[in-house]
C-alpha positions in Angstrom: 30.2 10.6 2.1 31.6 7.4 0.7 32.6 7.1 -2.7 30.6 3.7 -4.2 31.1 1.7 -7.6 28.3 -0.6 -8.4 29.0 -3.6 -9.9 26.3 -6.4 -11.8 26.6 -9.5 -13.6 23.9 -9.5 -15.9 23.1 -13.2 -17.4 19.8 -12.5 -18.2 17.8 -13.8 -15.2 16.4 -11.1 -14.1 16.1 -7.3 -15.2 20.1 -6.4 -14.6 19.0 -2.1 -15.3 16.3 -2.0 -12.5 18.1 -3.9 -10.2 21.1 -1.7 -10.6 19.1 1.4 -10.6 17.4 0.0 -7.0 20.9 -0.7 -5.8 22.1 2.9 -6.1 18.8 3.9 -4.4 20.1 1.2 -1.5 23.5 2.9 -1.8 22.2 6.4 -1.1 19.8 5.6 1.4 23.3 4.1 3.3 24.8 7.3 3.0 26.8 6.7 -0.3 27.6 8.3 -3.8 28.0 6.6 -6.5 30.8 7.1 -8.6 30.6 5.0 -10.8 28.7 1.6 -12.6 29.9 -1.6 -14.0 27.1 -4.0 -16.0 29.0 -7.1 -17.2 27.2 -9.2 -19.5 27.8 -13.1 -19.2 26.4 -16.3 -20.4 26.9 -17.4 -16.2 28.5 -16.0 -13.3 31.8 -17.1 -12.4 32.3 -18.7 -9.5 35.9 -17.4 -8.6 35.2 -13.8 -8.9 31.3 -13.4 -10.0 32.5 -10.8 -13.2 35.6 -12.9 -14.4 39.2 -12.1 -13.2 40.0 -10.0 -16.9 37.2 -8.1 -15.8 37.8 -7.3 -12.1 41.7 -6.5 -12.9 39.8 -3.3 -15.2 37.4 -2.7 -12.0 41.0 -2.7 -9.9 41.7 0.3 -12.2 38.4 1.9 -12.3 38.3 1.9 -8.4 42.3 3.7 -8.5 40.8 6.0 -10.8 37.6 7.0 -9.2 38.7 7.0 -5.9 36.2 4.4 -4.3 35.7 3.8 -0.9 33.4 0.7 -1.7 32.6 -1.3 -4.3 29.1 -3.1 -4.5 27.7 -5.9 -6.2 24.7 -6.4 -7.0 24.3 -10.1 -5.7 25.2 -12.5 -2.5 28.6 -13.2 -2.6 30.1 -16.5 -1.4 33.0 -16.5 0.8 35.8 -17.7 -1.9 34.2 -14.9 -4.3 34.8 -12.2 -1.7 38.4 -13.4 -0.4 39.5 -13.6 -4.2 38.1 -10.4 -5.0 39.5 -8.7 -2.3 43.1 -9.9 -2.9 42.3 -7.5 -6.2 40.5 -4.3 -5.7 42.4 -1.6 -3.2 39.2 -1.0 -1.3 36.4 -2.4 0.8 33.8 -4.6 -0.8 30.3 -5.1 0.2 27.6 -7.3 -1.6 24.0 -6.6 -2.2 22.6 -8.4 1.1 24.9 -7.0 3.3 24.0 -3.6 2.4 20.6 -3.8 2.9 21.2 -5.6 6.2 23.4 -2.5 7.0 20.7 -0.5 6.0 18.1 -2.1 8.1 20.4 -2.2 11.4 20.2 1.8 10.9 16.8 2.2 10.6 15.5 -0.5 13.2 13.6 1.0 16.1 12.4 -1.1 18.8 14.2 -3.7 20.5 12.3 -6.5 18.5 13.8 -4.9 15.4 17.4 -4.7 16.1 17.0 -8.5 17.3 15.7 -9.3 13.8 18.6 -7.3 12.0 21.4 -8.9 14.3 19.9 -12.8 13.5 19.7 -12.0 10.0 23.5 -10.4 10.1 24.9 -13.4 12.0 22.5 -16.0 9.6 24.5 -14.2 6.3 27.7 -14.0 7.8 28.9 -17.4 9.4 29.1 -19.0 6.5 31.2 -16.3 5.0 33.7 -15.7 7.6 36.5 -17.1 6.1 39.0 -15.8 8.8 37.6 -12.6 9.1 35.8 -13.6 12.3 37.1 -10.3 14.7 34.6 -8.4 12.4 31.9 -9.9 13.8 31.7 -8.1 17.1 30.9 -5.0 15.6 27.6 -6.1 14.6 24.6 -4.4 16.3 22.7 -4.9 19.6 25.2 -8.0 20.3 25.0 -9.0 24.6 27.7 -10.8 24.2 29.9 -8.1 24.3 32.0 -9.4 21.5 33.8 -12.5 20.4 35.8 -14.2 24.0 39.1 -15.9 23.5 39.3 -19.1 21.3 40.1 -22.4 23.4 42.8 -24.6 23.4 43.0 -26.3 20.0 40.6 -23.8 18.0 41.9 -21.6 15.2 40.3 -18.3 15.6 37.9 -18.9 12.9 36.3 -22.4 14.4 36.1 -20.0 17.8 34.2 -17.3 15.9 31.6 -19.6 14.2 31.4 -21.7 17.6 30.2 -18.0 19.6 28.3 -16.7 16.5 26.3 -20.1 16.4 25.7 -19.7 20.1 24.4 -15.8 19.7 22.2 -17.3 16.8 20.6 -19.6 19.3 19.9 -16.9 21.5 18.3 -14.4 19.3 15.9 -17.0 17.8 14.6 -17.9 21.7 14.3 -13.8 22.6 12.2 -13.4 19.1 10.2 -16.7 19.7 9.2 -15.1 23.2 8.1 -12.2 21.5 6.3 -13.7 18.8 4.2 -15.2 21.4 3.6 -11.9 22.7 2.2 -10.6 19.9 0.4 -13.9 18.9 -1.3 -12.9 22.1 -2.2 -9.9 21.1 -3.4 -10.9 18.0 -5.9 -13.3 19.5 -7.1 -10.7 22.0 -8.2 -8.5 19.4 -9.6 -10.9 17.4 -11.4 -12.0 20.7 -12.5 -8.5 20.9 -13.7 -8.4 17.2 -11.2 -5.2 16.5 -10.8 -4.9 12.8 -7.3 -4.8 11.3 -6.2 -3.2 7.7 -2.7 -4.0 7.1 -0.9 -1.6 4.7 1.5 -3.3 2.6 3.7 -2.5 -0.7 6.9 -2.2 -1.9 9.6 -0.4 -0.4 9.5 3.7 -0.5 6.0 3.9 -2.0 4.6 5.8 0.9 3.2 3.6 3.5 4.4 5.9 6.5 3.1 9.2 4.6 -0.2 7.4 4.6 -0.2 6.2 8.2 0.5 9.9 9.2 -2.2 11.1 6.8 -5.1 8.8 8.2 -4.1 8.7 11.6 -1.2 11.5 12.5 0.8 8.6 14.0 4.0 10.8 13.5 5.8 7.8 11.9 9.3 8.2 10.6 8.9 9.5 7.0 11.8 9.8 4.4 12.7 9.2 1.1 14.6 6.3 1.7 14.4 2.9 1.1 13.8 0.7 4.1 12.7 4.0 6.7 10.3 1.8 8.6 11.1 -1.6 9.8 9.0 -1.9 12.8 5.1 -2.3 12.6 3.3 0.3 14.1 -0.4 0.4 14.4 -3.0 3.3 15.3 -7.1 2.8 15.6 -8.9 5.5 12.7 -12.6 6.2 12.5 -14.6 4.9 9.4 -17.3 6.9 7.4 -19.7 3.7 8.7 -19.0 4.8 12.5 -16.9 1.3 12.9 -13.0 1.8 14.3 -10.4 -0.3 12.3 -7.1 -0.8 13.4 -4.1 0.5 10.6 -0.8 -1.2 10.5 2.4 -0.3 9.2 4.6 -2.8 7.7 8.0 -2.9 6.2 8.2 -2.4 2.9 9.4 -5.0 0.6 12.1 -5.2 -2.2 12.4 -7.6 -5.2 14.8 -10.0 -4.8 14.7 -10.0 -1.1 17.0 -12.7 0.4 15.4 -15.3 2.2 17.4 -14.4 5.5 15.9 -11.2 5.6 12.2 -12.4 4.5 12.7 -15.2 7.5 14.0 -12.6 10.2 11.3 -10.0 9.4 8.1 -13.2 8.8 7.1 -11.8 12.6 6.6 -8.2 11.5 5.3 -9.1 8.2 2.6 -11.8 9.7 0.7 -9.0 10.8 -0.4 -8.7 7.3 -1.3 -12.2 7.4 -3.6 -11.9 9.8 -5.2 -8.6 9.0 -8.9 -8.8 8.2 -8.1 -6.0 5.2 -5.1 -5.0 2.9 -4.2 -2.5 1.8 -1.8 -2.6 -1.2 -0.2 0.8 -1.6 1.2 1.3 -5.5 3.3 3.9 -6.5 1.6 5.6 -9.4 4.9 7.8 -10.8 7.2 5.2 -10.7 7.0 3.7 -14.5 7.9 0.4 -12.3 4.8 0.4 -10.1 3.0 -2.1 -11.1 5.7 -4.7 -11.5 6.6 -3.8 -7.8 3.1 -4.5 -6.9 3.5 -8.4 -8.5 6.7 -9.0 -6.0 4.0 -7.5 -3.3 2.0 -9.9 -4.2 3.8 -12.7 -4.6 6.1 -12.1 -1.4 2.2 -11.9 0.6 1.0 -14.7 -1.1 4.2 -16.9 0.1 3.1 -16.0 3.7 -0.3 -17.4 3.2 -2.3 -14.0 2.8 -3.6 -14.7 -0.8 -7.3 -15.8 1.0 -7.5 -12.1 2.4 -9.8 -9.1 0.8 -7.2 -7.0 -0.7 -7.7 -3.2 -2.1 -5.2 -1.5 -4.4 -4.5 2.1 -3.4 -2.9 4.7 -6.0 -0.4 7.0 -4.4 1.4 10.1 -5.8 -1.8 10.6 -8.1 -0.3 14.6 -7.7 2.4 13.8 -9.8 1.0 11.9 -12.8 -2.2 12.3 -15.6 -4.9 10.2 -13.8 -7.4 10.8 -16.6 -7.4 7.8 -18.1 -7.0 5.6 -15.0 -10.3 3.9 -13.8 -11.0 2.7 -10.6 -13.8 0.4 -9.2 -15.0 -0.7 -5.6 -11.6 -2.4 -4.7 -9.4 0.7 -5.8 -8.4 4.3 -4.8 -6.7 7.0 -6.2 -5.1 9.1 -3.7 -1.8 11.0 -3.1 -1.2 10.6 0.5 1.1 13.5 0.8 -1.0 15.9 -0.3 -3.9 14.6 1.3 -6.1 13.9 -1.6 -8.8 11.3 -2.3 -8.5 10.0 1.2 -12.4 10.3 1.9 -12.6 7.7 -0.7 -10.2 5.5 0.4 -11.9 5.2 3.8 -15.1 4.5 2.3 -13.0 2.0 0.2 -11.6 0.4 3.3 -15.2 0.3 5.1 -16.8 -1.2 2.0 -14.2 -4.0 1.8 -13.9 -5.1 5.5 -16.1 -7.7 6.7 -19.6 -6.9 7.9 -19.6 -6.7 11.6 -22.6 -4.9 12.1 -25.5 -2.6 10.4 -26.6 1.0 10.9 -30.5 1.2 11.9 -33.1 3.3 13.5 -33.9 2.0 16.5 -36.4 2.8 19.7 -35.4 1.2 22.8 -37.5 0.8 25.6 -36.5 2.5 28.8 -36.9 -0.9 30.8 -33.7 -2.2 28.3 -31.2 0.5 29.5 -28.6 -2.4 29.4 -29.4 -3.3 25.8 -28.9 0.3 25.0 -25.4 0.8 27.0 -24.1 -2.3 25.0 -25.1 -0.7 21.3 -23.5 2.1 22.7 -20.2 0.6 24.0 -19.5 -2.0 20.9 -21.1 -0.2 18.2 -21.4 3.8 17.3 -24.4 6.2 18.2 -25.1 9.2 15.7 -28.0 10.8 17.3 -30.2 10.2 20.1 -33.5 11.4 21.0 -36.2 10.5 23.9 -39.8 9.8 23.3 -42.6 8.6 25.5 -41.6 4.8 25.3 -37.9 4.8 24.8 -35.0 5.8 23.7 -34.6 6.7 19.5 -31.1 6.2 18.4 -29.8 6.2 14.8 -26.7 3.7 15.4 -24.0 1.3 13.9 -25.1 -1.8 16.0 -22.4 -4.8 16.5 -23.1 -7.8 15.2 -23.7 -9.7 18.0 -26.4 -7.5 19.0 -28.5 -7.4 15.7 -30.4 -10.4 16.7 -31.8 -8.8 19.9 -32.5 -5.3 18.9 -34.1 -6.3 15.5 -37.9 -6.0 17.2 -37.2 -2.4 18.4 -36.0 -1.4 14.6 -38.2 1.8 12.9 
């Protein structure tokens, strides 16, 4: 296991302690052991070394003493900062975004997920090359087979940048085609009146566990950040007889770099097109509600502000919930223990758009076509036969309500 030191410059811009705690979780997810933490209070960040040359010298001594393999900086380092820091420290350095990208690369399961990660990696590293372009050939998923030999009159750095720009263009083209295909699938769902509900929330709040509990979808469940990067969807039955397609989305994170938001926008767009947003909150985390605000802000940026939303308070088995009040837009559950799931399903049903009504009907035997339509588009709970027609208790699709009204019992 690689030994790492975490470094944060606290200039009051954000909660440094919380951010460093999150960075430690990210390092753990990447398979590293944190052996040291450094918080340097500063009025402003040092443009040359991030924490200042004097503190950097002290960090060099600490890295030697602790036998650190990596030093991870809780920021996005510029090319100049990386170059200056590398000259002083005896070990490898990595910044926050690069760490997140490495985790993304390790967890992407689908072809689209891998393409999104690779695009984000290239876009982030392009302005930070400073002569280390040969390392870019190791990025995952590249179909270019590494960087080619440079042309006459070009420096190695110029050649590397040119090839990376070409690869970025190719990746963007591939992802645009996949986006068009997904848009067609969405349009078909809307046309067929298929209801969708997207599970959203901060990373590691239990979205995949809830998905498993609701649908036995077999989604990867690990106590790690960003264990799920690719969208999974499954249809489930609700208490009122309707079906809804539940969509699991990538976990969100505070200070999520712009490139990452852009790269995974196509995945998050599933939430933007959903009929209902299931906002999952980790009750056992003291920062659970603060994390929920981060989620709400990112969803607002994606244009999801007007979509109906329910707040689902997860991990209720780990805390005292006696003082927590819920309403018609809130549900208290433990996805892992299966507690409160029936109430959650009812809450989902109550907050989805009205798509029909449950009715008792007597359909004349001459209207067998209408009866078949009710069966196909809705749910029949019971069926009996009377002298003049078929008596049913059914959830009837909204498109058929005007036609069946005269047969209501």
